[in-house]
C-alpha positions in Angstrom: 34.1 -41.8 214.4 33.7 -44.5 217.1 36.1 -46.1 218.9 36.1 -49.7 221.0 37.0 -50.0 224.6 37.2 -53.4 225.8 38.4 -54.3 229.3 38.7 -57.8 231.3 37.1 -58.1 234.5 39.4 -59.8 236.9 37.5 -60.1 240.6 39.2 -61.8 243.5 37.2 -64.1 245.0 36.2 -63.8 248.9 35.7 -67.8 249.1 36.1 -70.7 247.2 33.5 -71.8 245.4 32.2 -75.6 245.4 31.0 -76.2 242.3 28.4 -78.6 241.4 28.4 -81.5 239.0 25.6 -81.4 236.1 22.3 -82.2 236.8 21.1 -85.5 236.1 17.5 -84.4 234.9 14.7 -86.4 232.6 12.7 -83.4 231.3 12.6 -82.9 227.7 12.8 -79.3 228.2 14.3 -77.8 231.0 15.9 -74.1 231.9 17.4 -72.8 235.4 17.3 -69.2 235.3 18.6 -66.4 238.0 15.2 -65.4 239.4 16.7 -61.7 240.0 18.2 -61.1 236.0 16.5 -63.6 234.0 19.8 -64.4 233.0 19.6 -68.5 231.6 22.1 -71.0 234.1 21.5 -74.4 233.0 19.5 -75.9 229.9 18.1 -78.7 228.0 16.0 -77.7 225.1 15.3 -74.6 227.2 13.8 -72.6 223.9 12.1 -75.6 222.4 8.3 -75.1 221.9 6.2 -77.7 224.1 2.7 -78.3 225.7 3.1 -76.6 229.8 -0.1 -77.9 231.1 -1.6 -76.0 234.3 2.0 -74.3 234.9 -0.4 -71.8 232.4 -1.7 -70.7 235.3 0.8 -68.7 236.8 0.0 -66.2 233.7 -3.7 -66.3 235.0 -3.0 -65.4 238.3 -0.9 -62.3 236.9 -3.8 -61.1 234.7 -5.6 -61.4 237.4 -3.3 -59.9 240.5 -2.7 -56.8 237.8 -6.5 -56.4 236.3 -9.3 -56.6 239.2 -9.1 -56.4 243.3 -9.0 -60.0 244.9 -12.2 -58.5 246.9 -14.1 -58.5 243.6 -17.5 -61.0 242.8 -16.8 -63.6 240.4 -20.6 -64.9 239.0 -19.5 -68.4 237.5 -20.6 -69.1 233.9 -22.0 -72.3 232.6 -18.6 -72.3 230.5 -17.3 -72.4 233.9 -18.9 -75.1 235.8 -18.5 -77.7 233.1 -15.0 -77.5 232.9 -13.6 -80.9 233.6 -11.6 -82.3 236.7 -9.4 -81.1 238.2 -11.9 -79.1 239.6 -13.7 -77.6 242.8 -17.3 -78.7 242.0 -18.1 -74.8 240.7 -22.1 -74.7 240.1 -23.3 -71.7 237.8 -24.5 -68.6 239.1 -22.6 -69.0 242.1 -20.6 -65.9 242.8 -17.0 -66.0 245.0 -14.4 -63.3 245.8 -11.6 -63.2 243.5 -9.0 -63.9 246.0 -10.6 -67.1 247.1 -10.9 -68.6 243.4 -7.2 -67.5 242.7 -6.1 -69.2 246.0 -7.9 -72.3 244.9 -6.7 -72.6 241.5 -3.1 -72.1 242.4 -3.0 -74.2 245.3 -4.9 -77.2 243.6 -5.1 -76.6 240.3 -8.7 -75.9 239.6 -9.8 -75.5 236.2 -13.0 -74.6 236.8 -11.4 -71.5 238.9 -9.4 -70.6 236.1 -12.0 -70.2 233.9 -14.6 -68.0 235.9 -11.5 -65.9 236.9 -10.7 -65.5 233.0 -14.3 -64.7 232.3 -14.2 -62.2 235.1 -11.2 -60.5 234.1 -12.0 -60.3 230.6 -15.3 -61.2 229.7 -14.6 -63.9 227.6 -11.7 -67.3 227.8 -10.8 -65.8 224.0 -10.2 -62.2 225.3 -8.4 -63.6 228.4 -5.9 -65.6 226.3 -5.1 -62.7 224.1 -4.2 -60.9 226.8 -1.8 -63.8 228.2 -0.2 -63.9 224.8 0.2 -60.0 225.1 1.6 -60.0 228.9 3.8 -63.0 228.0 5.8 -61.1 225.1 5.8 -57.9 227.7 7.8 -59.9 230.4 9.9 -61.3 227.3 8.7 -64.9 226.6 9.6 -65.2 222.9 7.7 -68.1 222.0 4.7 -68.3 224.4 1.3 -68.4 223.2 -1.7 -68.6 224.8 -5.0 -70.7 223.9 -6.8 -71.9 227.8 -6.6 -70.1 230.7 -5.8 -73.5 232.5 -3.7 -75.6 230.4 -6.0 -78.1 229.5 -4.8 -78.3 225.6 -6.4 -81.5 224.1 -8.9 -79.7 222.2 -6.0 -77.2 220.9 -3.1 -77.5 218.7 0.2 -76.9 219.3 0.6 -73.7 217.9 -2.7 -72.6 219.7 -0.5 -73.2 223.3 2.8 -74.0 223.9 5.4 -72.3 225.4 9.3 -73.4 226.5 11.1 -74.2 229.4 12.6 -70.9 229.3 9.8 -68.9 229.2 7.9 -70.3 231.5 10.8 -70.0 234.2 11.0 -65.7 232.9 6.6 -65.7 233.2 7.3 -67.2 237.0 10.1 -64.9 237.8 8.2 -62.1 236.7 5.3 -62.8 238.8 7.4 -63.7 241.9 8.2 -59.7 241.9 4.4 -59.6 243.1 4.2 -59.9 246.5 0.7 -61.2 246.7 1.7 -63.4 244.5 4.4 -65.1 246.8 1.7 -65.3 249.8 -0.9 -67.1 247.4 1.3 -69.8 246.2 2.9 -70.2 250.0 -0.3 -71.2 251.7 -0.1 -74.6 253.0 -4.1 -75.0 253.2 -7.3 -72.6 253.0 -10.6 -72.8 253.5 -12.9 -70.7 251.2 -16.6 -70.3 250.2 -18.9 -69.0 248.0 -20.5 -65.7 249.2 -23.7 -67.4 250.2 -21.6 -69.8 252.2 -23.3 -73.0 250.6 -20.0 -74.2 249.0 -16.9 -74.8 251.2 -13.7 -75.7 250.3 -11.2 -77.6 252.2 -7.9 -76.8 249.9 -4.7 -78.3 250.6 -1.6 -77.2 248.5 -0.5 -79.9 246.4 3.4 -78.3 245.9 5.3 -81.2 247.4 8.5 -79.0 246.3 7.1 -76.6 248.9 7.5 -78.8 251.7 10.6 -80.4 251.1 13.1 -78.1 249.5 15.1 -75.8 251.7 14.9 -72.1 250.9 11.3 -73.0 248.2 9.0 -70.6 247.3 7.0 -72.6 245.7 5.1 -72.0 242.0 3.2 -74.5 240.1 2.9 -78.1 238.7 1.1 -79.5 235.8 -0.2 -82.5 233.9 -1.8 -83.3 230.9 -1.3 -86.3 228.6 0.1 -83.9 226.0 2.7 -82.0 228.2 3.5 -84.9 230.8 4.2 -84.0 234.3 5.7 -80.1 235.0 6.8 -78.1 237.3 7.8 -74.5 237.6 9.5 -73.8 240.7 11.7 -71.5 242.6 13.6 -71.2 246.0 15.7 -68.6 247.8 18.8 -69.0 249.7 21.3 -66.2 251.4 19.7 -63.6 248.7 19.7 -66.0 246.2 16.5 -66.6 243.9 16.7 -69.6 241.6 13.4 -70.2 239.2 13.5 -73.7 237.3 11.3 -74.9 235.0 10.8 -78.7 233.6 8.3 -79.7 230.7 7.7 -83.6 230.1 9.5 -84.5 233.0 7.7 -87.8 232.3 4.4 -89.2 232.2 2.5 -91.8 234.8 4.2 -92.6 238.3 7.6 -92.3 237.3 6.9 -89.0 235.8 5.0 -87.7 238.6 8.0 -88.3 240.7 10.7 -87.1 238.3 9.7 -83.1 238.5 10.5 -83.1 241.8 13.9 -84.6 241.6 14.6 -82.8 238.3 13.4 -79.4 240.2 16.0 -80.6 243.4 19.2 -81.6 241.2 18.7 -78.3 239.4 18.4 -76.4 242.3 21.3 -78.0 243.8 23.6 -77.4 241.0 22.7 -73.8 240.8 23.1 -72.9 244.7 26.3 -74.8 244.5 28.1 -73.2 241.4 26.8 -70.1 241.3 27.1 -67.2 243.5 26.2 -63.1 243.5 29.0 -60.9 242.3 28.8 -57.3 241.1 30.2 -57.2 237.6 30.4 -53.6 237.6 29.7 -50.7 239.7 28.0 -47.8 238.9 30.5 -44.7 238.8 32.9 -46.6 237.3 35.3 -44.3 235.4 35.5 -45.7 231.8 37.6 -43.6 229.2 37.3 -40.3 228.5 36.5 -38.2 225.1 38.1 -35.0 223.6 36.3 -32.5 223.8 36.1 -29.7 220.6 35.5 -25.7 220.6 36.4 -25.4 224.4 39.1 -24.9 227.2 38.1 -28.3 228.6 40.3 -30.9 226.7 38.5 -34.1 227.6 35.8 -35.6 229.8 35.6 -38.6 231.3 32.8 -41.0 231.4 31.4 -43.4 234.1 28.9 -45.8 234.0 25.2 -44.8 234.7 24.5 -48.0 236.3 26.4 -51.0 238.3 25.2 -54.5 237.3 25.1 -57.7 240.0 23.9 -61.0 239.3 24.9 -64.7 239.6 27.8 -66.1 238.0 30.2 -69.0 238.2 34.1 -68.8 238.8 34.5 -69.8 235.4 32.2 -67.5 234.2 34.2 -64.3 236.4 37.2 -64.9 233.5 35.4 -64.6 230.7 33.6 -60.9 231.4 34.5 -58.2 229.5 33.3 -54.9 229.2 33.2 -53.0 225.7 32.7 -49.2 225.5 31.5 -47.9 222.4 32.6 -44.0 222.6 33.1 -41.2 219.8 36.7 -40.2 219.9 35.8 -36.8 220.1 32.0 -34.4 220.3 31.5 -31.0 220.3 31.0 -28.4 223.6 29.1 -28.3 225.4 28.7 -31.3 227.2 26.5 -31.2 230.0 27.4 -33.2 233.0 25.7 -36.6 233.2 25.4 -36.2 229.6 25.3 -39.8 227.3 28.0 -40.2 225.3 28.0 -43.7 224.8 27.5 -47.0 225.9 29.1 -49.8 227.4 28.5 -54.1 226.6 28.8 -56.6 229.5 29.8 -59.8 227.8 30.3 -63.2 229.2 32.1 -64.8 226.2 29.9 -64.2 223.3 26.6 -63.9 225.8 25.8 -60.1 225.5 24.9 -60.2 229.3 23.6 -56.2 229.4 24.1 -52.9 228.5 24.9 -49.5 230.2 24.8 -45.9 229.2 28.4 -44.2 229.4 27.7 -40.6 231.1 30.2 -37.6 231.2 32.0 -37.3 234.3 32.3 -33.4 234.2 31.3 -30.7 232.4 32.9 -29.0 229.7 31.4 -25.7 228.4 32.1 -24.1 225.0 34.8 -21.3 224.3 33.1 -17.9 225.4 33.1 -15.0 222.8 36.4 -13.4 224.7 38.3 -16.9 224.8 37.5 -17.2 220.9 39.1 -13.7 220.4 42.1 -14.3 222.6 42.8 -17.7 220.9 42.4 -16.0 217.8 45.0 -13.9 218.8 47.4 -16.0 219.8 47.2 -18.2 217.0 47.7 -15.0 214.6 51.2 -13.9 216.7 52.3 -17.6 216.3 51.7 -17.5 212.5 53.7 -14.2 212.9 56.7 -15.5 214.3 57.2 -18.0 211.4 
């Protein structure tokens, strides 16, 4: 039989937290997440599927970085060369280093570069998009489908190409774990050329957030008539990494500006309200289990891992740890053996699950000990 043990976690805060006001955001879909754990910190229609324009290229970059070398040579196809603006005017049969095309794509959102990279990695755009969708699911994105490597969506239905604000933030958080990805998106300006040296491009980074916000890591802009102005951005201060996604921040000139103000407003809110806390520590003793058929009557259990993440002061007061443990188990029990699990909750939100391990071993009775116990029990019975 299982038993549930609950402990409410109370924390003494070493500093007073200043709580930010709710951000004023125009985007139709918006999410702010903890860049290290993926936990959703603030939302507006964060799980609603929407068009995401060229923020799509974040996933394109992930697949390129994970599936080929940056010094490999990509040959431009007719399909890639015929992609509409924004493009770097690639010509059919031109040969480029993969790394140069990737940098140009991320800094200036070139659509022809995205297609050339997709075809280089997977042989065709269709195959590449299938890999993009598969990778999104592996990362944890629950409602994301890619029908294009560059985000152009006029020829696609909503079902063929969509994501959510939360999924795009989660995908970006994953990408930011790649050091080369971080280096690429932070470049202010690059000069690239095809391998023949005939096609030279001066590419400046279109990401204003990178230049205008303290701690910004950058990431990716996007715009189509269907998606409106979109931006997935990240910033880090004092070890706290936040990732924001805004989809449909508006259309036309006004929307172009709003994607920046939306992102900055959410970032300010996040850095003011949320701080790093160790919710539980690895090795913390948490309940005991009775041991049958052993000279050791019970063993304590300990948490296999700790959990540190971003929380607000109000959230700290709502944290609790539930432990699912058996009342008793049969010997032998090995030190470090999994005996149950603990679940960290924030109100009704399941934060994480942690294994509960035996702190010490509990051996079974030896034959001699069993005979001795039988004798003791027999003598006790004889007395009565």
